[in-house]
C-alpha positions in Angstrom: 166.6 183.2 103.6 164.3 182.1 101.3 161.8 179.5 103.8 163.1 176.3 102.0 167.2 177.8 103.1 165.6 178.0 106.8 163.5 174.9 106.7 167.0 173.2 105.5 168.8 175.0 108.3 166.3 174.1 111.2 167.1 170.6 110.4 170.2 170.0 110.3 170.3 172.1 113.3 167.8 169.5 115.1 168.9 166.0 113.4 172.0 165.5 114.8 170.7 165.8 118.4 168.0 163.0 118.0 167.9 160.8 120.9 166.6 157.1 119.6 165.5 156.6 123.2 163.7 159.7 124.4 161.8 159.2 121.3 160.3 156.1 122.2 159.2 157.2 125.1 157.4 160.7 123.3 155.8 158.7 120.7 154.5 156.2 123.7 153.1 159.8 125.5 151.4 160.5 122.1 150.1 157.2 122.0 152.2 155.9 119.0 150.5 158.5 116.4 153.5 160.3 115.5 157.3 160.2 115.0 160.1 162.2 117.1 163.7 162.8 117.4 163.2 162.7 120.8 164.2 166.3 121.6 163.2 167.9 125.3 161.6 171.7 124.2 164.5 173.2 126.4 167.1 171.0 123.8 165.0 172.0 120.6 165.0 175.6 121.5 169.0 176.4 121.8 169.8 174.6 118.6 167.5 176.5 116.4 167.2 179.9 118.6 169.0 182.0 116.8 167.3 181.2 113.5 163.3 182.1 114.9 165.0 185.2 116.1 165.5 186.0 112.3 162.6 187.6 111.2 160.8 186.2 107.7 160.5 188.4 104.7 157.1 188.7 105.6 153.6 187.0 106.6 153.9 184.4 103.3 157.6 183.2 104.2 156.9 183.0 108.1 153.4 180.9 107.0 155.6 179.1 104.2 158.0 178.2 106.8 155.9 176.9 108.7 153.5 174.6 106.3 157.0 173.2 105.3 157.9 172.6 108.7 154.5 171.2 109.2 155.0 168.6 106.6 157.9 167.0 108.1 157.3 163.6 110.1 159.4 163.9 113.3 156.3 166.2 115.8 159.4 168.7 116.5 159.1 170.5 113.4 155.7 171.5 114.3 156.3 172.6 117.5 159.4 174.3 116.2 157.1 176.2 113.9 154.4 176.8 116.5 157.4 178.6 118.5 158.5 180.3 115.1 154.6 181.7 114.7 154.2 182.9 117.9 157.7 184.8 118.2 156.9 186.6 114.7 152.9 186.9 115.1 152.1 190.3 114.6 153.7 189.7 111.5 149.8 188.0 111.0 146.7 189.4 110.7 142.8 187.8 110.5 143.3 187.4 106.8 146.1 184.5 107.9 143.2 182.9 110.1 142.2 180.7 107.5 146.1 179.2 107.1 146.1 178.6 110.1 143.3 176.9 110.5 144.6 174.6 107.3 147.8 173.9 109.7 145.8 173.0 112.6 143.7 170.3 110.6 146.3 168.5 109.4 147.6 165.6 112.2 146.3 167.1 114.7 146.8 166.0 118.6 146.4 168.0 121.7 149.4 169.5 121.8 149.7 171.1 118.2 146.1 172.2 118.2 146.7 174.0 121.9 150.0 175.4 120.4 148.1 177.1 117.3 145.3 178.1 119.5 147.5 180.5 120.9 149.0 181.6 117.8 145.4 182.4 116.8 144.3 183.9 119.8 147.5 186.4 119.8 146.3 186.9 116.4 142.6 187.9 117.8 144.1 189.8 120.8 145.5 192.1 118.4 142.7 192.6 116.2 140.1 192.9 118.4 141.6 196.5 119.8 140.9 197.8 116.8 137.5 196.1 115.4 135.9 193.8 118.7 133.6 192.1 115.5 136.5 190.2 114.4 136.2 187.3 117.0 133.0 186.5 115.8 134.8 184.0 113.4 135.3 181.8 116.4 131.2 181.5 117.1 131.6 179.7 113.3 134.7 177.8 114.5 132.9 176.5 117.5 130.1 174.9 115.8 132.2 173.4 113.1 132.3 170.2 112.5 135.9 169.2 113.5 136.2 168.9 117.1 139.4 170.2 117.1 138.7 173.5 115.6 136.0 173.3 118.3 138.7 173.4 121.2 140.6 176.2 119.3 137.9 178.4 119.6 137.0 177.0 123.2 140.9 178.1 123.6 141.6 181.0 121.3 141.1 183.6 124.6 143.7 182.1 126.9 145.6 184.8 128.2 144.1 187.4 127.6 143.3 188.0 131.0 140.7 190.9 132.1 140.8 191.6 128.1 138.7 188.3 128.1 134.9 188.9 126.5 133.3 186.8 129.2 129.9 187.4 127.3 131.2 185.0 124.6 133.2 182.9 126.5 130.5 181.7 128.4 128.0 181.7 125.7 131.1 179.0 123.9 130.9 177.0 126.9 127.5 176.4 127.1 127.1 175.8 123.1 129.8 172.5 123.7 128.0 172.0 127.5 126.6 168.7 125.5 129.2 167.3 124.2 130.9 164.0 125.2 134.5 163.9 123.6 136.7 164.7 126.4 139.1 167.4 124.8 136.5 169.6 124.6 135.3 169.0 128.2 138.9 169.2 128.8 139.1 172.8 127.2 135.8 174.4 128.6 136.9 174.0 132.1 140.6 174.7 131.5 139.1 178.6 129.3 137.3 179.1 132.3 140.1 178.0 135.0 142.4 180.7 133.4 139.9 183.4 133.0 139.0 182.7 137.3 142.3 183.5 138.0 141.4 187.7 136.8 137.6 187.5 137.7 137.1 184.3 140.2 133.8 186.1 140.8 132.1 184.8 137.5 133.5 182.0 137.1 132.2 180.5 140.2 128.6 182.6 139.2 128.6 181.4 136.1 129.5 177.6 137.4 126.7 177.5 139.8 124.2 179.2 137.5 123.9 178.3 133.6 127.1 177.1 133.5 125.7 174.4 135.5 125.1 171.8 133.1 128.6 170.9 131.6 129.9 167.9 132.4 132.0 167.2 135.5 134.9 167.6 134.2 134.8 170.8 132.9 133.0 172.0 136.3 136.0 170.3 138.1 138.8 172.0 136.4 137.1 175.1 136.2 136.8 175.6 139.8 140.6 174.3 140.9 141.8 178.2 141.2 137.9 178.9 143.1 
């Protein structure tokens, strides 16, 4: 199935299920920034489950589908693209990070940025097992001019558990400590809280030590599991 045919099939599966009343609620939740069909995640995913199971021909086709879905006005198509990327993430490698970043920076808001951060994190998690040096790309992202790119860098190790690079996590948190942007402060706390599930001693020591310079929001989020 070509990327164009797959996207047409996804559109045909989702659009008839549109719920105008729910769409208004979803638009309001994101401050009326974006259009929606009004599909809850379970409904959306069930409608395209068979299409998403079908593996694209290669990474190029996978990313082509993602770009085509991203171009549609309703946000659910982007969520479907993220689900597709996550399902077939093994087709991707670090050479595709620039293209994932391109998607991330197109009409970004926290929900698409966080979804793509998970994809980027999965790509890097697989790659660092072969070459730990590849994570250095996140050291560049964390000082990027675009705060959404910085947020993705802060979140990329979510779910890495005890394979988290704790030194990089702490370093990135400190690099972003002076930021006033809510979405950055929240991301710092979220990343630390996630790691606290597996290494609470490290996170406690960090926030009581060098991490004491973090914002109150970041520290409060980081300590929720401690």
